[in-house]
N, C-alpha and C positions, 0 to 999 in steps of 0.2 A: 683838806680835812677840816671839818667844823664840828665841835662838840656842842650839843644842845643842852643836855641835862646829865647829871651824874648822881647816882644813889649808892651810898656806901653803908654797909651793915656789918657790924662786928669785925671791922677791918682796921688794923693798925691801932691808933689810939681811940678810935670811935667805938664806944661800947654798944651804942644803939644804931639807929638808922639816921643818916644825914643825907639831905637832898641839896644839891647845888644846881641852881638854874643858871647855866652859863649864858644862855640867850639873853636873859634879863641883865646880867652883868656886862654883856658886850654891847648893849644899846648905846652906851656913851663912848665906845671905842675901847681903849686900853683900860684894864683894871688890875689891881694889886692885891695879892694875898698877904695879909700882915697878921702878926700875933706873936705871943711869947713862945719861947722854945718849948717844944712838946705839944703845942696847940693843934698840930696836924697839917701844917702847910705842906710839908713834903709828902705826907700821906695822901693828900688830894692828888698830887702829881703821880704818886705811885699807883693810886687807884686807876687813873686814866691809863697809865702804861700797862697795868695788869689787865684792865678790860680789853685793851687792844691786842696785847701779845701774850697774856697769861704769865708774865714775868714782871719783876720790879727791878729798877736799875740799881747798880752798886752792890755792896756786900750784903744788903738785906735779902737779896734773892737766895743767898745760901743759908739763911736762918732756918730753924727747924719748922717754923710756922709763920703765917701771915695773919692769923686770927688774933683779935684783940684779947688781951688777958683780962680786961675789965668787963667783958660782955658776959651775959648769962651763959652758963655752961651748955645749955641746950639750944642756944641761938646759933644758927648756921651763918658763917661769914659769907658775904656776897657783895659783888660789885656789878652795878648795872649802868651802862653808858649808852646814851642815845647820841649817835654820831652820823654825819653825812660823809661818805667816802666815794669819790669818783662819781658824784651825782646820784648815789643810792643812799637812801635813808635806812640805817641799820640800827638794831637794838641788840646789844651784846650783854648777856648775863653770865657771869663767871663765879665759880666758888672754888677756893683753893682746898687743898687737902687739909683735913682737920680731924681731931679726935672728938667723937660724939659720946656723951655718957651713956652707959648701958648697964642695966642691972643683970643682964644675962651673961655678959662677958666676965671672965675670971679676973681680968685687970680692971674692970669697972668702966671700960670705954672701948669703942670700936673706931677704926679708921674710916673716914668718909673720903673717898677719892675725889680728885678735882673733876669738875664738870663744867659744861658750857652749853648755852642755848643761843643760837644765832637766828635772829628774825629780821625780816625786811618789811618796810611799810608798803602795804598794798591796799588801796582804797581807803577805807576808814579804820582798818585794823592792821594787825601784825601777822605776817605769814612766816611760819617756821621754815628755815632753810636747812639746818643741820643741828645735831646734838653731838657730833663727833668732834673731838678737839683738833685732830689733824686736818679734817676737812674745813673746819671753821678758820683755822689759822692760815691754811693755804689761800682761802678766799680773801681774808683780811690783808695778808701780805701782798697779794696781787693788787688790791685796791690802794693800799698805802704806798706801794712801790719802794719800801725799805724794810729792813729787818729791825729787830729790837736794838741791836748795837748801833745801827745807823740812826735810829730815832733818838736814842739817848745822847748822841753826839751832836745831832743837828737841832732837834726841837727841845731837848731837855738836858740841862747840865746837872749831873748828880751832885747832891749836897755834900759839902766838905771838900771836894776836889778843887773848887774855885779858890778857897783860902790857901790851899797848898800851892796853887799856881802863883798867887800874889807874893808869897814868901820865898819861892824857889829862885835859884840862880838861872842864868841864861840857858845852860845846858839842861838843867832840870826842867825849866819851863818848856824847852824844846821837846824833851821826852814826854812831859805831861800833856802838852798840846797834841803831840803825835798820838798819845794814847786816847785823849778825849775826843779829838776830831778826826782821827784816822789819817793824819797828814803823812804817815809813812808811805802812803801811795804816791805822794808828790816826790818823796825821796827816791822811791822806786822808779818813778818817771824820769827823775833827774839822772839817776844811774843808767837807766835804759837809754836816755838821750846821749849821755857821755859815751856809753858803749857803742851806740850807733854812730856817733861822731868818729870814734876811733876806727871802727870798721870802715866807715865811709872814707876816712882819710887814707887808710891802708889800701882800700879798693881804688881810690883815685890815684894814689902813687903807683899801684900796680898797673892801672890802666894807662897812666902816663908813660911808664917804662915800656909797656906793650906797644903803645902808639909810636914811641920813639923807635923801637925795634922795627915796627912795620914800615915806618917812614924810611928808615935806613935801607930796609930790604927793597922797598919800592924804588928808591933812588938808585940802588945798584942794579936791580933787575931791568929797569926801564932805561938805563944808561942816560939818566937825566943830567943836564948841565947845571940846573938850578940847585944850589946846595940846600940842605934841610935847615930851616931857621932854628936858631937856638931857643927862641921864645915860642912856646906853643900857641900864643895868641896870634902869631903870624902864620900859623899853619893853614888857615882857610885860604888866604891869598896864595900861598905857595901851592896848595892843593888845586886851586883854580888854574894856576899856570900849568901844573902837571896834567890836569884833566884836558886842558886845551891842547897841549903837546901830544897827549895820548890820543886824542881824537884825530889830530892830523896824521899821526902814525897809523891809526886804524884805517883812515881813508886810503893812505898809501898801500897798506897791506891788502885792503879790499881790491885795489887795482891789480896788485900782484897776484892775488888769488884768482881774479878773473883771467889774467893772462896765463897763469898756471893751468887753469881749466882748459883753455884752448890748446896749450902745449900738450896737456895730458890727453886730450882727445886725438890730436895728431899722432902722438906716440901710440895710443891704442890702435889707431888704424894701421900704423906701420907694424905694430906687433901682430895684428891679425894677418896682414899681408905676409909677414915673415913666417907665421905658422903655416899659412897655405903654401908658401914656397917650399918650406921644409917638408911638408907632406908630399908635394909634387916631386921634390928631389928624391925622397925615399921611394916613391912609386917608380920614378925613372930608374933608380939604381936597381930596384927589384926586377924591372923589365929588362934592363941590360944583363942582369945576372941570368935571367931565364933565356935571353937571346944567346948568351955565351954557352949555356947548357945545350941549346938547340944546335949551335954551330959545332959544338964538340961531338954531338951525336949525328951530325949531318952525313958524314961519310958512311956511318953504319946504316943510317936511314936510306941513303942512295943504294947501298949494297942490298939492303932488304927490299927496296923497290925493284931493283933488277931481278932479284930472286923471285919477287912476286910476279913480275911480268913473265918470267920463264915458267913460273908455276901456272899462270893463266894459259900460256900456250900449251903447257903439258896437260892442263885440264881437258883441252879439246882432244888431245891424243888418247886420254884415258877413256873417253867414251867408246873408242874402238878396240881397246885392249882386251875386254872380255870376249867378244866374238873372235878376235884374233887368237886368243889363248885357246878357245875351243877348237878353232880350225887347226891350230898348231898341234893340238893333242891328237886330233883325228889324222892329220897328215903324218905325225910321227908314227902313229899305229900302222897306217898304210905303208909308210916307208919301211917300217920294221918287217911287215909281212912281205913287201916287195923284195926287200933285201934278202929275206930268207928264201923266197922263191927264186930269185936270181942266183943266189948261192947254190941252191939245189940244181938249177939249170946249168950253172957254170961247172958244177962238179960232173953232171951227167953229159954235158955237151961234148967233151973230147971223146968220151967213149962212144957216144952215138955217132959222132962224125967219123970215128975210126971204123965203126961197124958198117955204116952205110956208104962210106966213101968209095968202097970198091964196087958197090952195086949201082951208084948213081952215074948218070951220064954227065956230060960236060955241063949241060944246062941245069940239071938238078944239083950238081955239085956247086955250081955258082950260086944257085938259090940258097943252098945250105950255108955257104960261106957268108952270103948276105945276111941271113938270119943270125948267124953267130956274131957278125959285126954289129947288128942292131941290138943284140942282147948286151954286148960289151958297152955299146953307147948308152943303153938304158941303165946299166949298172953304174956307169960313170955319172949319168944324170941323177941317179938316185943318191950317189955319194955327194954330189954337189947340193942336192936338195937337203940332205942331212946337214951339210955344213951351213946352209942358209937357215935351217931350223935352229941350229945351235946359236947362230948369230942373233936370230930373232929372240931366242930364250934369254940371251944376254941383254938384249934391248929391253925385254920385259922386266928383268931384274933392275936395270937402270931406271926404268919408268917407276917401279915401286919405290926405289930410293928417292926418285924425284918427287913422288907423291908425299913422302914423309917431309921432304924439304918444303913442299907447298904448304903443308900444315904448319910447319915452324914459321914460314913466311907470313902466313895469315895471323899467327899469334903476334909476331913482331909488328905487323901492320896495325893490329888492334892497339898495341902499346903505343905505336907512333900516333895514332888518332887521339889517344888519351893525352899524350904530351901536347899535341897541337891544341886540343880543347883547353888544357890548362893555360897555354900561352894566350889563347884568345880571351 
């Protein structure tokens, strides 16, 4: 920051307009503001502070007004400061709140609110940047890099507080310096560092306890022969020994793992072989059970086979049964008719013989007797034929029964074929 010129009008003890050419005063380096009390030395500094921040340091900021009581009632108070901030040439014109005489107002005056005009050097003239107090202060604070409180502590010591500092005791000077220069932040830093040191010490102790516990657990879990050193500074060497032993054990375990893999593969092959053997054993047991079932039904199957063979032979006979049955029926009818005729002849023959025997000669009688004998023989043959027919009818009945047995045998044969297919 570099102040070039300062113009003060109706401000503080200055009733009129006062111009201060700071560039001319700074040509020879340092310069000193001197004068009797009330001459306006502090007011010059207040004007610089007011031009930059719109405030004055110390208790004067809380006064009712900053306008000079010696100025003409109609003269407006004003501070104009030409300053370079951050490489930018600025002209700040401020006017504090003041009471302007007015014939229209009932009280005889009206309040003129504070105003600001912020301009920047551009070419050969001044370019207006803003007339808003908040915008102007935001720009100036950004260029100054400090607030009004920091400015009055670093660049300007408020009047009266330095004398208090010289007369105060150690504790009071501490308090005053902290208030003037904001040194409480250093106390805050000291307390923060002390708190961090306490927390760091507690964390270090907790970490040490955790490390000891971990070292003990490692010692027990790894079955180490090297004891845990009491001094933590010896732990790196101990840890190196532990790591070396652990690497050796790891290599041994790697060999064991490889061998275990081979053994596992052999065991898997044996397991697969055992599973296949168990499956074959179950299949064999099932086949034996089926064979036992076949053996149990073999006698029945042989009997059925014999019946089937008989049925096959009977099937050949069955082809002649129907013509035989027809012939038997016709024969039975003829035999019945012949028997009836023979019976009639047998009944009539004695009478005929008796009637004609007396009339016949010896040759005729012999012929008649021969005929009678032939008729008796024919009746006997007929009776024998009837008996044969009866036997034939019995044979037909047996053949019918045999045909039913053939059907049953065929069913049994089909069942046997199913059992044999199941066994296959």
